C-alpha positions, -999 to +999 in steps of 0.1 A: -656+308+364-623+310+382-640+323+414-667+296+415-643+267+410-627+259+443-605+231+427-569+243+422-559+249+386-528+227+393-513+210+423-481+190+431-480+154+438-483+145+475-483+114+496-518+104+483-523+120+450-504+122+416-497+157+404-527+177+388-509+191+357-526+220+340-523+220+302-526+253+285-535+256+248-515+288+238-537+302+210-517+334+214-521+352+180-528+321+159-564+335+155-548+358+130-571+386+144-603+367+136-626+361+166-643+332+148-610+315+144-603+321+180-636+304+190-628+274+167-595+270+185-611+272+219-635+244+210-606+224+195-586+228+228-615+218+249-623+188+227-587+172+231-587+177+268-567+209+275-574+226+308-572+262+296-567+284+266-545+315+266-547+346+244-525+378+242-538+414+247-517+441+233-519+473+214-489+479+190-488+516+198-485+507+236-460+480+230-436+491+203-413+521+201-401+535+168-371+513+170-389+480+175-374+450+157-387+417+142-374+385+159-356+362+137-385+338+134-408+367+125-387+379+096-404+375+063-438+376+080-441+415+077-421+445+068-419+457+104-430+447+139-458+472+140-475+460+108-471+424+119-488+429+152-516+452+139-529+421+120-529+399+150-548+419+177-580+411+195-592+438+218-606+434+253-640+438+239-634+410+214-620+388+241-651+391+263-673+368+243-644+344+239-639+342+277-676+333+280-673+308+252-643+292+270-664+289+301-691+271+282-666+248+268-653+239+303-617+254+298-602+283+318-593+315+302-559+330+306-545+362+290-511+377+285-510+414+288-480+434+276-484+468+293-500+482+324-528+496+302-535+462+289-538+450+325-563+476+331-583+463+302-581+428+317-599+439+348-633+437+329-626+402+317-624+383+350-597+360+337-588+329+356-551+337+356-526+362+341-497+350+321-466+371+319-444+365+287-408+356+291-394+390+281-415+407+308-404+385+336-382+414+345-407+442+337-414+454+372-441+479+362-460+452+344-455+427+371-468+451+397-498+460+376-507+424+370-504+415+406-529+441+415-555+420+397-554+394+424-553+365+400-528+337+399-497+348+378-480+324+355-446+338+346-424+324+318-387+328+323-372+325+287-342+347+281-337+352+318-308+344+342-318+328+374-307+357+395-330+380+375-362+363+388-365+372+424-393+398+418-411+375+395-409+346+420-422+368+448-453+377+427-458+340+418-456+330+454-481+356+467-505+349+438-502+310+441-492+309+405-462+293+388-429+299+373-425+284+338-391+273+325-390+283+288-365+285+259-376+315+237-367+299+204-394+288+179-392+258+175-368+248+202-344+219+192-346+190+216-311+193+227-319+229+238-351+222+256-334+226+290-362+208+311-337+207+340-342+244+344-374+235+363-353+219+390-332+250+392-363+271+396-377+249+423-344+247+442-339+286+440-376+294+448-388+265+471-426+263+475-434+278+442-450+257+415-429+252+384-439+244+348-427+244+312-437+266+283-430+242+254-417+254+221-403+221+210-418+204+179-421+170+198-454+157+212-438+140+241-419+168+257-449+176+280-447+140+294-409+143+299-416+177+316-440+161+340-415+136+350-390+165+357-416+182+379-439+203+357-473+212+372-482+235+343-476+230+307-481+255+278-483+244+241-490+266+211-521+255+192-530+263+155-556+252+130-528+248+103-491+247+108-486+259+072-507+290+077-491+324+072-483+341+105-455+342+129-464+314+154-482+287+133-451+268+123-440+263+158-475+252+170-493+219+170-527+212+153-555+197+174-547+162+167-512+169+179-524+186+210-547+156+217-517+133+216-497+158+237-525+159+264-529+121+265-492+116+270-492+142+298-521+125+315-503+091+313-472+106+326-489+121+355-507+089+364-474+070+361-456+094+384-482+089+411-482+100+446-449+110+464-446+079+486-430+045+486-452+017+495-462-018+486-491-015+463-521-036+462-510-050+429-477-063+446-492-080+477-495-115+461-460-112+447-447-101+480-463-132+497-449-157+472-416-144+465-402-131+498-383-157+519-390-169+554-369-187+581-367-225+573-353-254+592-326-276+574-330-308+594-356-325+615-356-308+649-372-321+682-392-301+707-369-285+732-341-280+707-321-248+711-319-233+676-284-229+662-275-208+631-266-241+612-301-253+617-317-225+598-319-210+563-344-189+544-366-200+516-398-190+498-426-181+503-428-151+526-456-165+548-435-175+578-411-157+600-394-130+577-359-136+567-348-104+584-356-120+618-333-150+614-307-136+637-327-130+668-342-165+664-309-182+671-308-194+706-346-196+709-361-231+720-386-251+699-420-256+715-427-285+692-409-307+666-404-292+632-396-312+601-368-304+576-377-281+548-406-266+567-410-229+574-406-219+610-436-203+626-439-181+657-461-208+673-431-232+669-411-213+694-412-215+731-418-183+751-384-166+758 
């Protein structure tokens, strides 16, 4: 799918086009280990206008040491980290038909691996992009392994200091991927959303696309992120926010994602191209509301114009107000009545 589609997954605004913002529905582990539930969420994401779906590929034994801990938001979901993750896994073999189903639904398929061995399993899936989770933005062995796939790399940056991201940024640049500002708190309070981090990333790593991995509860955060420069957005999707499991409560249901995507598309359209011009909608207003050079009294042919002879008035169909100064001292070729706009044809050749 990704190889056959020459259209970029995302693109910044330019002088002629608004930004093309990629919205990723992060299914993550909200399938609860059930491939059928995963397929339902893919279908839901496609139906509400998401551009891509994202899954996670991990094996608890590869990922967790004997000292692995539960995050605060995971506490109460299981007795320990390993038993929690064992219930949430989908193997590469189980992801393969889901990738094909995503293609049939018209959405791109992205996977987050958590170890070099997981990356090796990804090679058989032909994913459209590889996503690196925030804690692994500084995991050089994983970054190097993922880069070897030759796919765009999307790297979240939650928990990271700016000066820790040089290696991640280089992989992102080479793969034509994106760095995603992220706050690794589930859900993230509005006052801690830190959308401005995208600007810090863009300033530190010019030429690299930036985005936002959104863990807020709000449905308009994506639109605000677009205004702040996001080219990629990620939002967790679930079938039921009240379902048991570590991520459901910090996710949106399909109707929420529909509203989220609609707000993002509206924001992208409102942002528009990176230029400043008089739009076609404004041409009529420009004509009637700008001011032109106007004479104050009846003036005969041959009169040499003085500053006191002239003012500016609407409409903007005569000599522009900005040209009043150079007109002073010019000679009239014909009489002009008081209150009339001065035309170029009223002036004798200099």
